[in-house]
NULUMVO-849186 format. One record per residue (C-alpha): residue number from 1; residue in three letters; x, y, z. Coordinates in pm, whole numbers, always signed. Layout:
BEGIN
NUM ALA X Y Z
...
// end
This chain:
BEGIN
1 MET -2697 -1258 -1060
2 ALA -2612 -1499 -1377
3 LEU -2582 -1457 -1747
4 SER -2923 -1447 -1881
5 LEU -2834 -1487 -2265
6 SER -2824 -1816 -2428
7 SER -2504 -2037 -2460
8 THR -2328 -2190 -2774
9 LEU -2070 -2403 -2841
10 THR -1949 -2426 -3141
11 GLU -1753 -2642 -3342
12 LEU -1452 -2431 -3602
13 PRO -1210 -2594 -3860
14 TRP -922 -2767 -3689
15 GLN -567 -2509 -3655
16 ALA -351 -2573 -3356
17 ILE -295 -2336 -3106
18 GLU -12 -2187 -3264
19 ALA -204 -1976 -3524
20 TYR -407 -1808 -3257
21 LEU -151 -1727 -3047
22 PRO -177 -1319 -3186
23 LEU -500 -1292 -3004
24 LEU -266 -1285 -2651
25 GLU -153 -964 -2736
26 GLY -428 -755 -2580
27 GLU -435 -601 -2292
28 GLU -588 -912 -2091
29 ALA -565 -1228 -2221
30 LEU -524 -1603 -2091
31 LEU -408 -1912 -2250
32 LEU -392 -2260 -2050
33 ASP -188 -2441 -2263
34 SER -61 -2812 -2193
35 GLY +253 -2927 -2416
36 GLY +358 -3303 -2438
37 ASP +184 -3561 -2518
38 PRO -158 -3518 -2616
39 ALA -244 -3910 -2565
40 GLN -180 -3809 -2164
41 THR -519 -3681 -2011
42 ARG -380 -3370 -1822
43 GLN -176 -3288 -2177
44 ARG -475 -3357 -2397
45 PHE -664 -2968 -2408
46 SER -617 -2578 -2453
47 PHE -782 -2313 -2373
48 LEU -745 -1965 -2524
49 CYS -941 -1667 -2356
50 PRO -914 -1344 -2611
51 LYS -1084 -1118 -2380
52 PRO -1185 -1192 -2019
53 LYS -1528 -1028 -1953
54 ALA -1416 -952 -1623
55 VAL -1143 -955 -1326
56 LEU -1167 -974 -924
57 LYS -883 -918 -727
58 LEU -894 -1006 -372
59 THR -727 -787 -82
60 SER -553 -912 +228
61 GLU -871 -837 +428
62 GLU -1083 -1020 +166
63 ILE -845 -1339 +149
64 ARG -881 -1435 +525
65 ASP -1240 -1592 +392
66 PHE -1225 -1587 +18
67 ARG -1512 -1790 +9
68 PRO -1792 -1523 -31
69 TYR -1638 -1292 -276
70 LEU -1547 -1588 -507
71 ARG -1907 -1753 -491
72 SER -2048 -1377 -604
73 PHE -1825 -1369 -880
74 TRP -1879 -1660 -975
75 GLN -2214 -1639 -966
76 LYS -2259 -1327 -1151
77 TYR -2091 -1408 -1474
78 ARG -2248 -1804 -1472
79 PRO -2520 -1893 -1731
80 ALA -2768 -1926 -1671
81 ASN -2854 -2230 -1830
82 PRO -2511 -2381 -1873
83 PHE -2459 -2597 -2167
84 MET -2403 -2964 -2107
85 SER -2075 -3135 -2250
86 SER -1826 -3376 -2275
87 LEU -1564 -3130 -2261
88 PRO -1353 -3082 -1958
89 PHE -1402 -2686 -1929
90 THR -1639 -2491 -2156
91 GLY -1589 -2152 -1932
92 GLY -1568 -1980 -1566
93 LEU -1347 -1894 -1379
94 VAL -924 -1860 -1461
95 GLY -660 -1690 -1203
96 PHE -417 -1784 -921
97 ALA -421 -1734 -564
98 SER -16 -1621 -524
99 TYR +201 -1789 -223
100 GLU +133 -1519 +23
101 ALA -236 -1589 -23
102 GLY -213 -1916 +102
103 LEU -12 -1810 +403
104 MET -301 -1537 +499
105 CYS -497 -1856 +444
106 GLU -345 -2017 +734
107 GLY -383 -1696 +969
108 LEU -2 -1570 +889
109 VAL +118 -1275 +723
110 SER +497 -1245 +515
111 ARG +750 -1056 +658
112 HIS +844 -964 +255
113 LYS +650 -722 +34
114 THR +513 -856 -290
115 ASP +471 -664 -650
116 ALA +219 -948 -736
117 PRO -147 -1005 -704
118 LEU -280 -1125 -406
119 PHE -569 -1325 -574
120 LEU -657 -1275 -876
121 LEU -949 -1395 -1147
122 LEU -1062 -1381 -1484
123 ALA -1442 -1439 -1578
124 CYS -1397 -1624 -1858
125 THR -1736 -1628 -2060
126 ASP -1578 -1678 -2451
127 LEU -1275 -1874 -2542
128 PHE -1118 -2159 -2763
129 ILE -1128 -2516 -2667
130 PHE -861 -2736 -2861
131 ASP -824 -3057 -2840
132 ARG -497 -3180 -2934
133 LEU -543 -3510 -2909
134 GLU -821 -3536 -3183
135 GLN -722 -3212 -3369
136 ARG -1088 -3038 -3318
137 LEU -1132 -2713 -3225
138 TRP -1454 -2528 -3042
139 TRP -1600 -2207 -2943
140 ALA -1731 -2161 -2600
141 SER -1959 -1852 -2564
142 ALA -2151 -1795 -2208
143 GLU -2338 -1504 -2407
144 GLY -2408 -1652 -2756
145 ASN -2091 -1410 -2910
146 ALA -1952 -1521 -3235
147 PRO -1553 -1619 -3264
148 PRO -1303 -1375 -3303
149 PRO -1192 -1475 -3673
150 CYS -799 -1700 -3682
151 PRO -568 -1402 -3709
152 ALA -402 -1380 -4057
153 PRO -58 -1521 -4093
154 PHE +232 -1317 -3923
155 ALA +333 -1033 -4165
156 SER +707 -1009 -4144
157 ASP +663 -709 -3889
158 SER +496 -931 -3686
159 GLN +730 -1176 -3699
160 ASN +1017 -952 -3593
161 LYS +788 -894 -3270
162 LEU +787 -1257 -3200
163 THR +1121 -1299 -3192
164 LEU +1282 -1372 -2879
165 PRO +1487 -998 -2729
166 SER +1827 -1026 -2602
167 ALA +1950 -1225 -2304
168 LEU +1761 -1104 -1989
169 ASN +2011 -1137 -1668
170 PHE +1870 -1291 -1443
171 ILE +2027 -1255 -1052
172 PRO +1983 -1436 -746
173 ASP +1882 -1316 -447
174 ASP +2153 -1558 -287
175 LYS +2495 -1702 -314
176 ALA +2543 -2020 -334
177 SER +2701 -2028 +68
178 SER +2412 -1827 +201
179 TRP +2157 -2099 +31
180 LYS +2349 -2377 +178
181 ASN +2352 -2231 +495
182 LYS +1968 -2191 +494
183 VAL +1949 -2561 +449
184 GLU +2205 -2619 +757
185 LYS +1941 -2379 +967
186 ILE +1665 -2623 +802
187 ARG +1802 -2923 +915
188 ALA +1887 -2756 +1258
189 TYR +1512 -2722 +1313
190 ILE +1462 -3079 +1217
191 GLU +1702 -3206 +1490
192 ALA +1561 -2953 +1736
193 GLY +1198 -3143 +1671
194 ASP +1019 -2859 +1508
195 ILE +969 -2982 +1172
196 PHE +1036 -3266 +952
197 GLN +1068 -3113 +632
198 ALA +1089 -2755 +484
199 ASN +1106 -2673 +98
200 LEU +1370 -2401 +34
201 THR +1325 -2170 -261
202 MET +1478 -1842 -394
203 ARG +1435 -1596 -671
204 TRP +1604 -1479 -966
205 LYS +1537 -1135 -1062
206 ALA +1544 -922 -1395
207 GLU +1500 -544 -1530
208 ARG +1223 -602 -1795
209 PRO +1307 -354 -2077
210 ALA +1020 -95 -2141
211 ASN +714 -189 -2361
212 MET +912 -531 -2386
213 PRO +618 -771 -2499
214 LEU +547 -1080 -2327
215 LEU +444 -1318 -2595
216 PRO +788 -1376 -2704
217 LEU +918 -1451 -2409
218 TYR +600 -1713 -2366
219 THR +722 -1868 -2722
220 ALA +1030 -1918 -2597
221 LEU +935 -2079 -2279
222 ARG +659 -2343 -2423
223 GLN +879 -2453 -2717
224 ALA +1184 -2527 -2436
225 CYS +993 -2647 -2181
226 PRO +654 -2801 -2325
227 ALA +432 -2953 -1984
228 PRO +72 -3023 -1927
229 PHE +36 -2694 -1719
230 GLY +179 -2483 -1908
231 ALA -30 -2063 -1923
232 PHE -7 -1725 -2029
233 LEU -206 -1493 -1823
234 ASN -175 -1119 -1896
235 THR -325 -812 -1761
236 PRO -222 -422 -1768
237 ASP -36 -462 -1450
238 PHE +111 -822 -1420
239 GLY +161 -1117 -1609
240 LEU +263 -1515 -1575
241 LEU +417 -1753 -1753
242 SER +388 -2120 -1667
243 ALA +516 -2409 -1785
244 SER +424 -2624 -1477
245 ILE +430 -2961 -1446
246 GLU +215 -3028 -1109
247 ARG -93 -3094 -1087
248 PHE -226 -2901 -707
249 LEU -597 -3030 -713
250 SER -877 -3135 -976
251 LEU -1245 -3156 -859
252 SER -1498 -3320 -1073
253 ALA -1805 -3211 -1111
254 GLU -1941 -3546 -874
255 GLY -1674 -3464 -630
256 LEU -1373 -3695 -698
257 ILE -1037 -3457 -527
258 GLU -725 -3549 -618
259 THR -394 -3396 -580
260 ARG -70 -3531 -741
261 PRO +256 -3403 -555
262 ILE +573 -3400 -689
263 LYS +894 -3475 -472
264 GLY +1187 -3615 -572
265 THR +1413 -3485 -840
266 ALA +1652 -3648 -1059
267 PRO +1840 -3556 -1405
268 ILE +1764 -3698 -1762
269 HIS +2077 -3838 -1927
270 ALA +2066 -3859 -2323
271 ASP +2241 -4259 -2277
272 PRO +1866 -4474 -2276
273 LEU +2076 -4783 -2037
274 LEU +2207 -4517 -1795
275 ASN +1877 -4296 -1800
276 ASN +1701 -4628 -1648
277 LYS +1984 -4665 -1363
278 ILE +1919 -4295 -1288
279 GLN +1522 -4368 -1261
280 GLU +1581 -4709 -1079
281 ALA +1795 -4542 -833
282 LEU +1563 -4241 -754
283 SER +1260 -4493 -703
284 LYS +1520 -4632 -411
285 ASP +1633 -4317 -259
286 GLU +1564 -4317 +114
287 LYS +1594 -3938 +131
288 GLU +1368 -3850 -222
289 LEU +1148 -4150 -73
290 ALA +1093 -3996 +277
291 GLU +1030 -3607 +145
292 ASN +715 -3728 -61
293 LEU +593 -3974 +145
294 MET +628 -3707 +417
295 ILE +433 -3467 +168
296 THR +200 -3690 +76
297 ASP +88 -3747 +410
298 LEU +51 -3347 +450
299 MET -206 -3345 +156
300 ARG -384 -3679 +282
301 ASN -421 -3441 +601
302 ASP -572 -3120 +396
303 LEU -783 -3344 +183
304 GLY -922 -3503 +485
305 ARG -1064 -3172 +615
306 VAL -1298 -3167 +320
307 SER -1371 -3542 +194
308 LYS -1556 -3792 +309
309 ILE -1490 -3975 +579
310 ALA -1315 -4326 +483
311 THR -1262 -4216 +161
312 VAL -938 -4065 +119
313 THR -664 -4309 -78
314 VAL -342 -4306 -210
315 PRO -406 -4474 -543
316 GLN -31 -4398 -622
317 LEU +306 -4361 -416
318 CYS +649 -4212 -489
319 VAL +594 -4360 -890
320 VAL +890 -4234 -1089
321 GLU +736 -3976 -1370
322 ARG +1005 -3874 -1661
323 PHE +935 -3491 -1747
324 ARG +1119 -3289 -2072
325 HIS +1410 -3220 -1818
326 VAL +1396 -3393 -1500
327 HIS +1258 -3731 -1366
328 HIS +1047 -3689 -1005
329 LEU +887 -3892 -808
330 VAL +496 -3840 -850
331 SER +201 -3945 -590
332 SER -176 -3895 -621
333 VAL -374 -3855 -314
334 GLN -790 -3890 -373
335 GLY -1097 -3776 -172
336 ARG -1450 -3784 -174
337 LEU -1552 -3401 -95
338 GLN -1829 -3381 +171
339 ASP -2167 -3297 +25
340 HIS -2199 -2919 +231
341 TYR -1873 -2822 +63
342 ASP -1767 -2756 -315
343 VAL -1471 -2603 -467
344 PHE -1441 -2251 -275
345 ASP -1406 -2468 +24
346 LEU -1163 -2701 -129
347 LEU -927 -2419 -148
348 GLN -971 -2213 +158
349 ALA -890 -2564 +341
350 THR -612 -2640 +124
351 LEU -394 -2337 +56
352 PRO -114 -2305 +5
353 PRO -33 -2608 -205
354 GLY +128 -2910 +45
355 SER +472 -2935 -168
356 VAL +618 -2614 -173
357 THR +578 -2566 +238
358 GLY +684 -2847 +449
359 ALA +600 -3063 +762
360 PRO +412 -2973 +978
361 LYS +255 -2738 +718
362 HIS +205 -2409 +982
363 GLN +553 -2413 +1135
364 ALA +698 -2519 +816
365 LEU +540 -2185 +667
366 LYS +680 -1963 +929
367 ILE +1035 -2107 +899
368 ILE +1006 -2017 +545
369 ASP +931 -1668 +583
370 GLU +1174 -1658 +820
371 LEU +1509 -1767 +642
372 GLU +1375 -1679 +238
373 SER +1534 -1362 +105
374 SER +1245 -1212 -102
375 SER +837 -1262 -145
376 ARG +744 -1611 -410
377 GLY +466 -1422 -510
378 VAL +290 -1626 -738
379 TYR +574 -1861 -752
380 CYS +434 -2151 -506
381 GLY +72 -2013 -581
382 THR -189 -2175 -718
383 LEU -280 -2139 -1118
384 LEU -656 -2265 -1087
385 ARG -981 -2265 -1307
386 ILE -1302 -2338 -1232
387 GLY -1585 -2441 -1422
388 TRP -1937 -2282 -1486
389 ASP -2028 -2659 -1312
390 GLY -1783 -2618 -994
391 ALA -1517 -2872 -1156
392 LEU -1172 -2747 -1094
393 ASP -817 -2806 -1203
394 SER -499 -2626 -1043
395 SER -166 -2674 -1116
396 VAL +103 -2545 -858
397 ILE +341 -2255 -985
398 ILE +659 -2370 -1057
399 ARG +902 -2364 -1339
400 SER +746 -2009 -1439
401 ILE +802 -1644 -1508
402 SER +586 -1351 -1327
403 ALA +615 -969 -1520
404 THR +539 -638 -1351
405 SER +612 -346 -1594
406 ASP +952 -304 -1419
407 GLN +1107 -674 -1358
408 PHE +1083 -1041 -1418
409 ARG +1138 -1294 -1174
410 LEU +1154 -1651 -1146
411 GLY +1209 -1949 -808
412 ALA +1332 -2233 -826
413 GLY +1414 -2468 -471
414 GLY +1360 -2812 -310
415 GLY +1227 -3004 -6
416 ILE +1514 -3017 +245
417 THR +1472 -3357 +494
418 TRP +1733 -3447 +789
419 PRO +1939 -3627 +515
420 SER +2024 -3350 +294
421 ASP +2329 -3197 +175
422 PRO +2346 -2818 +165
423 GLY +2529 -2874 -165
424 CYS +2324 -3147 -320
425 GLU +2066 -2983 -314
426 TYR +2193 -2676 -424
427 ASP +2226 -2814 -736
428 GLU +1921 -2946 -734
429 MET +1797 -2639 -747
430 LEU +1970 -2551 -1008
431 LEU +1890 -2809 -1225
432 LYS +1497 -2680 -1187
433 ALA +1604 -2303 -1267
434 ALA +1838 -2386 -1550
435 PRO +1531 -2470 -1846
436 LEU +1417 -2164 -1742
437 LEU +1727 -2003 -1780
438 LYS +1831 -2141 -2069
439 ALA +1540 -2046 -2249
440 LEU +1547 -1676 -2137
441 GLY +1937 -1684 -2307
442 SER +2071 -1633 -1933
443 LEU +2302 -1930 -1927
// end
């Protein structure tokens, strides 16, 4: 049953999002944090929910067809008369589906145990909306609640609390030799005709000191790695700190679907002339182009499961885009959702994200689970928001840190194809992990 109270949308005096970060120190809190140039649409808005209304966690049995559970949760907290607004998100469900949840959607079960929730959603009925481009701020409430006041400037004890703790000692799952051997095993599978590509990843783990808060780590991460899909999600027993740069899926209220797979990586150089040469080389690199093309084709197939006939297109193919620490090849695939499907059907049909699996998808998932040393957990899953209007935006959970009561985990990896060189793949994987490890004092 939908909420029956009156929804409100109130504009407030502008304050940058940093002024509201102390509101994230509660037991449950959420920030969808856009960083970088606010003139770019994907980096314009941020959303902060200081106290979610409710939490939904799904079991492994429920995940096999999660659609009725998500629909019921969404309908329960959706306002009876949601207000119309040009803002991209004024409340809804926010949370994540882990990589292992995606495996279950494909009828598979990982051999690894995971300490992360499989599928977690928060009902965000009250939230702040930050327009970083026009410097405007709103408070949206599905129940007509008043906004909490802007926190006072940090006192000296709070400043100390928000100081990054001493360096964390992250230990990798695999030694370099073991990683390179796994690359060769994937190449053998490719040679045998079992797959065309597989995404190989590994984890780093560090002990979490007792009572160590997550917000100082996130402030360090967002300063070092501003990203269009940054996020801070905290619950009593699990936390996620993300600096993701990759959109998984978006769905407009009118039914337009887009996915933007990233495959192909090159470093950024301080010398502009050399940097231009690096970009040009990446745009012509046959191995990197093949990697992107295969995943783009995979995503065309995934979107085709729920899109109207003849609506799946590729408006952008293998375009070099620059991010804070690396260059990537980025493509765009679009489609039109069939009239009898909704956002929940779209998610069920496409998880886990294709860019972190391989091709063919199902077989690649089995090989990945055989070779990797630990569960991925939320890493390589998707962080998503579903508005009261049924619109969706989501990211692939990469460049991220997950936290339990006693442990931190982060991951990195890359796509392996037949031309892959094990040493180069290992170096590329370290290139992706380096900004996170450096931000946390581990390099």
